[in-house]
N, C-alpha and C positions, 0 to 999 in steps of 0.2 A: 397794402396793406401786408403785415406782419404776420410771423408765424401764430403767434398767440391769437390773434384777430381771427386770422382762418380757420384753427381747428377751434377754437371757443364755438358754442353753439346754444343761444340765449331758449330757455324753455318754451315751449309751443305754449299757448293759451290753459294755463291750469284749469282742469275739470274738476267741479265742485266732488265732493264725496257722494254725494247723492246720485248722478249722474254717473259716477265712477262705478259705484256699484249695479247701477243699471245696466252699464258696458258689459261689463263680467257676468250678470245674468245671462245677458247674449251667447257667452259662449259655453259650447259642449263639449265633454267629454265622454267618450264611450270606452268603458273600460274593458279589458279581455278577460275573459274565463279561464281558471287555473285550478287545477287539481291538487290539491295538498294532501301529505301525509297528516295526520292529526297532531301529531306534534309539533307542526310547523305552522300548524292554522292561528295561532293564538293572536287575537288582534286582529285579523281579517271581516272580510265582510262577505257572510254567506249568499251564493248565488241562487238558491234554490230553496224550495221547501223543504221539509225535513220529514218524512213521517218513520214510525217504529216500525219494525218488522218483526218485532217480538213481543209478546207481555213483560214488563218488568213487576216482580218477578218473574218468571217465566215457571214458577209453582207454587205453591203453599208453603210458607216458611216461617221457622219461627224466630220472633226478635227477642226471646230472651234465651238463654241457660235455665235451663229444667226439666220438665216432664210434662210429655205431649198424656192428654187422658180425656175422657169425655166427659166434657162439664156437669151433666147431671150424676156424674158420680162424687161431685165434691161438694153439691149443696150444703149437706150438714155438716161442714167440716170448720171444727174452731179449733183454738191453739186448745182449750181445755178438754176437748171430747173430737179428737182428728180424724179422719177418714182414712183404715188401712188398705193401701191398694197394691198391686202384688207388681212390682219389676221387671219385665219379659226382657227387655234389652235396651240396647243405646243406639243413638245414629249421631254419627259427626256431621258436619259443614262438609257440603261436597260428595256425600254418599249419598245411596239409593241403598235402603235394606232390606224396602221387599216387606218389612214387617206389616201386620194388619193388629190391629189394639182392639180388644174386647170388652166386655164390658167387667170392671172390677180391677183393670191392668191400669200400669203406665210404663210408659216405655222413655226413658230418658233421653235427652234430647239438646244440640247446642247451638248458639243463636246463628242462625244462617241454613241449618240444617233443614232439609223437605218432612213436611208433616206427613206422617204414618195415616195410611188408610184407618178409619174410623175414629180419629182424634178430630174434634171440634175446637181443643180449649190447650195452652198449655200454662203449667202454675211455676211460677217462679222457684228458682234451686232454694233461695230464701225463707220461702212459704212452707218449705219440705222438713221433715228429718229423714235418717233412714234407720231401716231395721235391717237384718237377716234376710235378703230375699224381700222386701218389701217397701214402701217409702210411707210416711205418715202426713197428710195432706190437713196443714192448718190452719188454710183459709180457702174459703169456697172460690171458684173459676168460674167467669160467665163466657158464653157460646162465644167463640173468637176473642179470646183474651191472649194476648202475646202472640197474633199468629196476623202474618199480612198476605192477604190471599191473593193468585196469582192475578197479574195487571193490576193490582191496587195503586202502583207509583206510574207506570206506562202501561196503556193497550195497546195491543197488535191493532197498526191501522190509524194510532193516534199520530197528528202532526204534533212535533215535539219541538221542532223551531220552526222559523218563519224565514223567509227570503228574505234578505238586506241585516238581520238581527247580526250583530258585532258578535265575534267568537271570542268570548274568554275563559277562566279559569271553570264555569259553571256549565257551560255551553259544551266544552270538550266533554266534562266529565258525561253530560247527559248522552253525548253521541258514543262516547265508549261505552256506554252502560248498555245500547241497543245495539252493539257491535261493531259501529260503523269506524273503520283506519283511513278512510282517505274521504276528503270534502271538497267540495267546487268554490273557490270564491271568487271574487272581483277584484280582478289586480289593476290597481290604476298607479305606473310608475312614475315616479316623479325625479327628474335629473334634477341634482342640485351643484351650482358650480361655483364657488368665491372667485374675484378675479381683484387682483392687486399684487403690485410689485411689494408692496409692504409686506404681505405676507407668508407666514411662513408653519409648518403642520406641526401641531402638538407634538411635541417629544423631541421636535429637534434643536439645536442651540437658537436661544433667540438672540440675533446679532443687532448691531447698531440699527436703529431708526425702526425695527421690526417689530410687528406684532402677531400673536398666534391667532389662526384663524377658528373664530368661536361661532361664525355664520352658517359652515357647514355643518354643524351636530348639532347646533340648538334648531336649524330648521329642519334639520331631517325628524330629529327626533319630533316636531312637531309635526311635521306630515306622517308620523308613525301614528302617533296620537291620533290622527283623522282616521287610519281605517288604511291607507294609501302605504304604499312602497317605495322606500326614499332609496336612492345609488345617486352616490358619492362621485363623483367627477374631481374632485381635488381643489388644487387652488391654479391657475391659471396668470399668468402674469399682466401686465395692460398693455399688450400687443395684438393689434386690431387680426392681423392670420392666425397665428394660436387661439386666440378668444374663439373665431369664426369655427376652427377645424374641431374644436371641445364639443361646442353647441350643435355644428351637424351629427356629430356622432351621437349626443342625447336626444336630438330628437326624433335618429331614426330610433333610439332603443326605446324612448317613452314615451309616456301621454302626457306630460306637460313638462317644463322644463321650467326650474326657478335659477334665474343669479342672483348673488351680491358684490353690489358696487360696479364701479365703471355706469352709473345711470343718471350723473347731474348733468351739468351742461360747459365742465372745465375741460381743461387741456387732458386725456387722456384716459376719458370718460366716453366709451364708444360705444353701449350699449344699444342706443337707440339707433345708430346708425348700421351694425349688425341686424339689426328686424326688419329697417327701411327695404337692407336688400334681400334678403331673404322672403321677405312676406309682409305686413300691415302693420301698421303700427294705431293701434285702437286710443290710446290716452300714453300722453306725457307728462307727466306732476300732476298730482293730485291736490288741492289747495286744502291742504291738513297741516300739520305739524306732528309727527316728522315723517310727512308724506312725500313732502314737493318731488324729490328724485326716485319716481315710482316710474318705471315704463310698461306700459302690458302691449301685447301683439299677439298674431299669432303666423305661423307659418305652416301653409297648410291648414290642417285642422287640430294643430298642437299648438298650442298657447306656448308662447313664451316670456316671462315674468322678469322683469328686472328688479329687484327688492335693493333698497339702501344698504348701504355700507356696514353702517353704525348697526351695531346688534340689537340694542333695543328699540332700532327704529323698524326694523328687516323684522325682527320678532309682531312688533305691534302692527305694521302693516297686513303680516303673515293672515292675523288673529283675525283681524277685522273685516280684510279683503279676500283673502287666499283659501283659508280655510272653508269659509262657508262653502267655495265654486267646490271644495275635494266634497264635501258632505252631499252639495247636492249631485254630483254626480255621479257620487256611490249610493245614492236614494238610501241614506242612513242621516242616523242624528248621531249628535256628539253623546260619548259615553257619561258624561259628567255635565251641571251646569256650566252654560257657557257665559251667562251675565248673573249676576244678583243685585238685589239691591241694598243698599246701605247707605249710610249716613255720613257725610265730611266729618273728622275727627278735628280737622282743624281750616282754617281759611286757607284756600290758593287763588293766587292773583294770577290772571291767564294775561296772555301777551295781541289779544282783539282779534285772533284770528283765529279757525278751526285748529283743534288740538286734539292729541290724543295723546295723554298725559299719563305717563307711570304711578302706581298708588301702590301700596300696601294696604291691606288690609287687619286689623287688631280686633277681634272680637265685634264685629259687622262694624266698624269707622272706618275710614277711608285717611289715609295718612301718603301726604307726597311722598316718592321715591326716585326723583328726578335727580339724575347727578351730568344733566346733557347727556343727550341720544349717545353719543360716543362712548360713555361709561358700563365697561362690562359688568361692571358691582351693581347698577341698577337693574338686572336682568336677575342678580340674585335676591334682592330684595325688593323687588315689585311682584306682587301676585295677579295683577292685572293691571288694564289700563280706563280710565272715564275718557268720556269725550265731552269737550268745550267746545261750545259754539262759539262762532265771532262777536255775537252779540254780548256776551258773559265779560265783564271784566273781573268779577271777582264772586269765587265762592265762599260763603259762610257758613262757619261752624253749626252742624246739625241739619245740613240741608240733605233731602234725602235724592240717591244718585245712582244710577247704573254702571254696576263693573265690568268688563269684559275680561273674563279669566285667563289667564297664559295657561292653564292647564288646572287638572285636576288636584288643587292646593291643599296642601298640611295646615291644617288652623295653626296661626299663633296665639299664643297662650298671652305672653305677655311682651314686649318692645324694649329693649335695652340701646340706650345711648349715652357713649363717654368713654373713658378712659378702657383699653385693651387691660384686659386679666384672666388668669387661668383659674381665680376663684369663680369667675360668672360659670365658665365651661363645666365646673364642677356643680354648682348650684341648679346648672341644666339635668348633669345627669342623673341626679341624686333626686331631685322634684318629679323626673319624668315626663317633664314640662316641654313646651318646644318654646324655643326663646327668641324672637329675633334680635341679633347684636349688629348695633353699627357703632364700630370702632372709629371715634372720630374725634377724641380727645375731651379731657373735661371742660371746657369752653363751651364746648359744642352739646354737650348731656346736659349742663346748666340753659342755656340758649333753648337747646329742644323742653324741658321741663317750662322753662318761662311761657314757653308758645303751645302749651299740650299737645305737644307733638312726641312724647316718650310717655309708656307708665314708670320706667326706673330710670334714672339717670347714676352711671356709676362714674365719682368723681374723687381723685386725690391732688386738691389745688392749698400747696401751705400758704402760710399768709403769716401777718405778727402774731396775729391772736389764736384762737381756737380751730384745730386745722379744720377746711373745710366750712365753717361757718360765717367766717370772714367773707368770704366770696358769694356766698349763699346771699347773706344779708347784704351785701354790696349791690345787688341788683333788686333787691327788695322781691323776694320771692315770697307767696303768699298763699301757692298752691299747692303745697307740696309737705310732706313732714323728712325729719333725716333720721335714715337710722342707722348705726353705728356700723360697720361692718367688721373689717380688720387690718392687721399691719404689713407691710410690706418693707422687706431689705431694698433700701436702693444703691449703687455703688454704679462704680467702673465696668467694663466690660472689653475684655481685652482678650488677643492671642494669648495661649499658653507661654512663648517663647518672647513675651514683651517684656522692655523692664520699664515700663510703668507703675509706679506703688502708690500713687496720690494724686489730688488736683493740682498740687506743685508742678507735676509735671507734664501737663496737658499745652502749655506753648510750645509751640514749635511742632505738634503731633495732632495729624489730621484725625477730626472728629467728624462722626456721623450721629447727627444730634434728632429729635425728636421734632414731630410738626407745633407750629407754633399754637397754642390754644392747649395742648396737652399738659397735664398737672406734672408729668415726668420733665419736660422742659422747664416747666413754671419752676420746680425746685432744683435743677441744675442753674437755673438764671439765681436763684437764691444762695446754693452754697457759692458760687463766682463772684457774687457780691462781698460776701463773708471775705474770698480769700483774695479781693481788691484790699480792699481795708486792711487787713491785715499785710501785704505787698505794699501799701503807702501809695495806692493808684487809684483809678475807678474802673470801673465793669465795663465801660464803652472802649477805655484802653488795653485793657485786660485780653479781650475778645478779639480782637484785631490781631493779637498775636496767636489764635486757634484760628485754622485754619479747617472749614467745613463745617464753623459756627453756624451760619444761616442753612446750612441744610434741614430736611425736614422729612423724616422718614414716621409715616403712620402708625406702625407697630413696635413691641419691643422686639420679635422677632425678625422683623426687616434691619432692625438696629444689627441683630447678631450676623444677619447673613451678610452685612457689610463688612463687618469686620471678618468675619470666616473666610471671605473673596477675596480681601487683601484692598477693599475697596475704602476703607479705614483701617485706621488705626485703633481706635477708643469710640468708646459709646458709654452712654449714661440709661440704666435701664434696671432690671429686677432682675432677681437671682435665678429661677426657674428656667427662663430661656436659655440664659448665659450655659447653666449645667446641662440643658439639654444638646446644648449644639457645641461641646465641648468646649468651652471659652471658658478665661481666668477671670470669676469673681471677684473685684475689690468693695468691700461694703463699706457704706460712706454715711448714711443714717436709715434713719426707719421711719415711715410716712403711714398716713392712715387711709384709707381704700373706703368711701362709706357711699353709701345708696340715698339717693331723693327718690322718693314716691310718691306721686301723684292723691292727692288727698281721699280725691271720689272714688276711688279705688282701693281703699283700704280694708273693706271688710270682704271682696272678693273670695273666692277659693282660692284663685292661682296666689293671689297676692300673704293670704294666709299660709299655703302651703310653703312660699318662698320664703318667709320668717321664721317659720318654722323648721324647717333646713339649713336655716343659716345658724340655729341655735344649737344644731342636733351635735351628738360626737360625732356621725358619719361625716360630716362636714368639717371638723376639727382636724380629725387622726387623715382625712382625705387629701388635705391640704398640702402643696408641694415644699421642697425645701426652699426655707424664704419669706412662706408666709403663714401667719397662724392668727386663729383668734383670740382674743383677750377678754378681762372681766365685764366690758364694755359692749363687745358684740349683741348684736339685736335690739340694742337699748333705743328705743324711741324717742323721738326731740322733735315736740309739737312747736318749739317757740321758738321758730327761726324767723 
């Protein structure tokens, strides 16, 4: 048996998701109690009922600036015939004056000041005028008007917060208002360990073949969201002894330990071995995508759970299986809805086994956000997951479905797919809306619109006919309208000391190209075709002389970064990014960047806001150098 055969271990029989939940429900975690200063108690879980030891307010107080009076003295007051009262003093907030109010008298009083003996109402200062030594009351006051009586907010002995309440800003305000400076909370410490030779800590230099550790921070934030206390132990290499030592320390210090990575059956994945050696394994592998590489065990009374290494997989498994365990152990509930009912905005085809599929939510409609479980950007573009059963081959558009949320998400107003442009950022800022922007190039924008997976597609596709319209008509797109956007300068981007002056200088120079499907790459191809004709050759032969032509950066900024770092000598893109990064921009042409908008949403407030902003003076004047509106900006073309 060779080394690979010895070290590899197949998954044990996979556990169904229902059985996995049953197994996890048998795990009992007992939090410890800890007393914290009020300023450190936010998002913690209260360990005991809280009763007020005082009345709030502790005295009768004025809720307005004005004059303390006897209500019956004002009953005949009108603006035409005001009541005259003698002003016999004043009371400021925080002061006990000892003043007593008699018939026909008034005492000036500030908001929050104690009500003097003998008064049963406060006339707002706006309803009075002053004379020497007197006030004129212009409107009658009723008994208790503008007075908050003792204990009206909280009465002494009243239970103000229940055990297991989550402490947030409002709860902290209540506790402070009754004089409490310390509270006892349930503390559930969760150790977080990321494993893998490929991982480096954010902020460190990223070497070849390395990736930044996202799981420690994403999982820690999720733990904190549940009301538990995360303790990050950092990155551990794929070394069994090193992993075992760190896990031992975490088991001593924590109520639960979560690792990510080293859970599958391949060489170097040793988490299941460590659990077997230290305690007992409850399950290894869940029959769900992306949950196969999950290992759950206990060491003594402490759960030791190995999550998948892929960020989206780790977060999906955490939300589906681990978060409920934490909430149950703390005897609390999530501070937000963890599941909502929505409808499919487009169809999704399944792989024939149970699946946790990442999705985005746009105005109550569900769209796929999956870029494989290893893609970090899936986390940013996904609001939650849907569970697809093994019997489901296809989820059709319009089907109601439950979405398990990743957190307390911010609603998205519009989803943009297409070419990257700072103009979209400006539109988002000026409209005050929340956009989800997926920069995948113009072709992807067209495809997303054809599949009804985008609200707006940003496109810049040069053709032999009218800009963008030729590409739209070539795919027979009928569910959208074209809104003319603005114009952008496109050109070569080089370092300041470069001797490149035009396209003629590209042969022999290392190029960083845009991704296939982007309008910018298509525009460069058009210019290279024209150059090839001019040189009496073909584009195919010309690009053979340009190293790096087959590269593909997803954004204009990535092109500029490659040039700044010396990885490439020249790129092709728009002016704003070149100038922002201190590079030289050589203008070659002007293109049109337009918007495809789904016909079905043209009348919703979000789209009306978008169009109004696009046509506004603030938008025109706010655009960066090299991008400008023109007489067709905001024009709607229905016949596409």
